[in-house]
N, C-alpha and C positions, 0 to 999 in steps of 0.2 A: 701584334695582335690587337693593339689599341685601335687601329684603323678599322679592323673588322668589327670590333665592338661598336664603334661609332656608327657604322653603316647599319648594323643590326638594330641599334637603338633607334635610329631614324626610321627604319622600316617598321619597327614595333609601334612607334608613335603614330605612324600612318595608319596602321591596322586598327589601333584603338580609336583614332579620331574619325575613321571612315564609318559612318553609320548608314550609308545609302543601301538601297536594295541591290540585288545582283544585276539589275539592268542598268544601274548607274555606273558611270565610268570615271575613273580617276584620270585627270589630265596631267601627264608627266612633262618634264622638261623636253624629252624627245618629241612628245606630241606638239609642244609649242614650237619646236624647231620646224616640224613639218608644216604646221599651221602658218608660220611666218613666211613660208615660200608661196603660199596660196592667198593669204590675206594679211591685213594689218592687225597686229596684236594690240590688245587693250593695255592700259597703264600698268595694272598689277602683273600682267603677263610679261610685258617688256622688262619690268623691274626684276621679276623672278629669273628670267632668262639671263639678264645681265649679271645678276648676283651669282648665279650658278657658274657662268663662264669665267668670271673673275675669280671665284673661289677655286674652280678647277685649275686654272692657270697657277694660282698661288700654291696650291697643294702639290701640283706636279713639279713646280720649280723648287720646292723644298725637299725633293727626293734626294737621298744621300748617294744612291747608286742606281744602276739600270734595273736591277731586280725590284728595288723599292718603287721606282717609277712605274714599272709595269703592274705591280700589285695595286698601287694607288689608282692607276688608270682604270683597271678592271672594277675596283670598288666604286669609283665615281660613275662609271657607266651603269652599274647596278642602281645606284641612287637616282640617276637621270631617267632610268627606265621604269622604276617602281614607285618612286615617291611622287605625291601630288606637287604640282608646281608651287602651291601655297607654302610649302615647307621652306622654300628659298626666299620668302618674303621676311623671314625671321632675321633679326639683327645679327645673329651669329654668322650669317653668310654675306653680310655687307662688307666690302673691302674698300 
């Protein structure tokens, strides 16, 4: 349940820090993945994407069993879809 709490805390932080209007858009890790196929990413975007990928690999490798792996995979996907990429510039995601 700690993993779910972690994801919910990250999403809550995103919601609190996002003060843009409804027409503003949050750029997520998955948005950066799409953008990287079409153009060159900027410095912070590259760092955030690299941090997320390394963090994802680390967390998935820490899985104790297959069920744990699948649960963590789903939670990381939620984080990649809903959190702004700036979240992954935080030192806690640097590996």
